[in-house]
C-alpha positions in Angstrom: 51.8 -20.2 13.4 51.5 -18.8 9.8 48.2 -20.7 9.2 46.7 -19.4 12.4 47.5 -15.9 11.6 46.2 -16.5 8.0 43.1 -17.9 9.3 42.7 -15.0 11.7 43.2 -12.7 8.9 40.4 -14.3 6.6 37.9 -14.4 9.7 38.6 -10.8 10.1 38.1 -9.9 6.3 34.9 -12.0 6.5 33.4 -10.3 9.6 34.4 -6.8 8.6 32.9 -7.2 4.9 29.7 -8.8 6.3 27.8 -5.7 5.2 30.0 -4.4 2.4 27.6 -5.0 -0.2 25.4 -2.4 0.9 25.8 1.3 0.3 24.4 3.3 3.4 22.2 6.2 2.4 20.3 8.5 4.6 16.9 6.6 5.6 14.7 5.7 8.2 12.7 2.7 9.6 9.1 2.7 11.2 9.0 0.5 14.3 6.1 -1.9 15.0 5.0 0.9 17.5 4.9 3.3 14.6 7.9 5.3 15.7 10.1 6.7 12.9 13.8 6.2 13.7 16.1 8.2 11.2 19.5 7.3 10.4 21.1 5.2 7.6 19.5 2.4 5.7 21.4 0.0 3.5 20.9 -0.1 -0.2 21.5 -3.7 -1.7 19.8 -5.2 -4.6 16.1 -5.6 -5.2 15.9 -9.4 -3.9 17.9 -8.6 -0.9 15.9 -5.5 -0.1 12.8 -7.6 0.0 14.3 -10.1 2.6 16.0 -7.7 5.0 16.6 -4.0 6.1 20.2 -3.2 7.2 20.0 0.0 9.2 22.1 2.0 11.6 21.3 5.1 13.5 24.8 7.0 12.5 27.9 6.4 10.4 30.0 4.6 13.1 27.3 2.7 14.6 27.2 -1.1 14.1 24.5 -2.1 11.4 21.4 -3.9 12.8 19.3 -6.4 10.7 15.6 -6.2 10.5 13.4 -8.9 8.6 9.9 -8.3 7.6 7.6 -8.5 10.6 10.3 -6.7 12.8 9.6 -3.5 11.5 6.6 -2.1 9.6 8.4 -0.2 6.9 11.8 1.4 6.0 12.8 3.9 3.3 16.2 4.7 1.5 16.9 8.5 0.6 13.3 9.3 -0.1 13.8 7.3 -3.2 12.7 3.8 -2.4 10.2 2.8 0.3 9.5 -0.7 1.6 6.6 -2.0 3.7 6.4 -5.3 5.5 3.5 -7.5 3.9 2.2 -11.0 3.8 2.6 -12.5 0.3 0.8 -15.6 -1.1 2.8 -17.3 -3.7 0.7 -20.5 -4.7 -0.1 -22.5 -1.2 2.9 -20.6 0.6 2.7 -17.4 2.4 5.7 -15.5 3.7 6.3 -12.0 5.2 8.6 -9.9 3.0 9.2 -6.2 2.0 7.5 -4.9 -0.9 8.8 -1.8 -2.6 5.8 0.8 -2.2 5.5 2.6 -5.7 2.3 4.2 -5.5 -0.3 5.4 -2.8 -3.8 6.2 -4.2 -7.2 4.5 -4.4 -5.3 1.5 -5.4 -1.8 1.0 -3.8 0.9 -0.5 -6.3 3.8 -2.7 -4.8 6.8 -4.3 -6.5 8.3 -7.4 -5.8 10.3 -10.0 -7.7 11.4 -13.7 -7.5 13.8 -15.9 -9.3 11.2 -18.7 -10.1 10.5 -17.4 -13.6 13.8 -15.9 -14.5 16.2 -17.7 -16.9 19.7 -17.1 -17.5 21.8 -18.2 -20.6 
């Protein structure tokens, strides 16, 4: 009986902490239909933000996951703006969120990967 209760406890903790690495801040998403939906956007690390957008319409709402291609863009607290783009790395192509740094005659985006990073 204790093993069952302990297993249920770990399952509950795992499910409740599913989005715990995200800090939710004021933000919005732009849908494929170009509608802007305001709410709270999850701010993760740079690599995670390039792969997924976690968004909820209000504090108590269940967070929803959006991958690149499911929305056009998302914004976190008017501080970080991500746009969905098709990126080529060698022969591979993948869709990801790029951080939009500058809008001008030339647009500037930011993206990083772990391929050339070394840690000792």
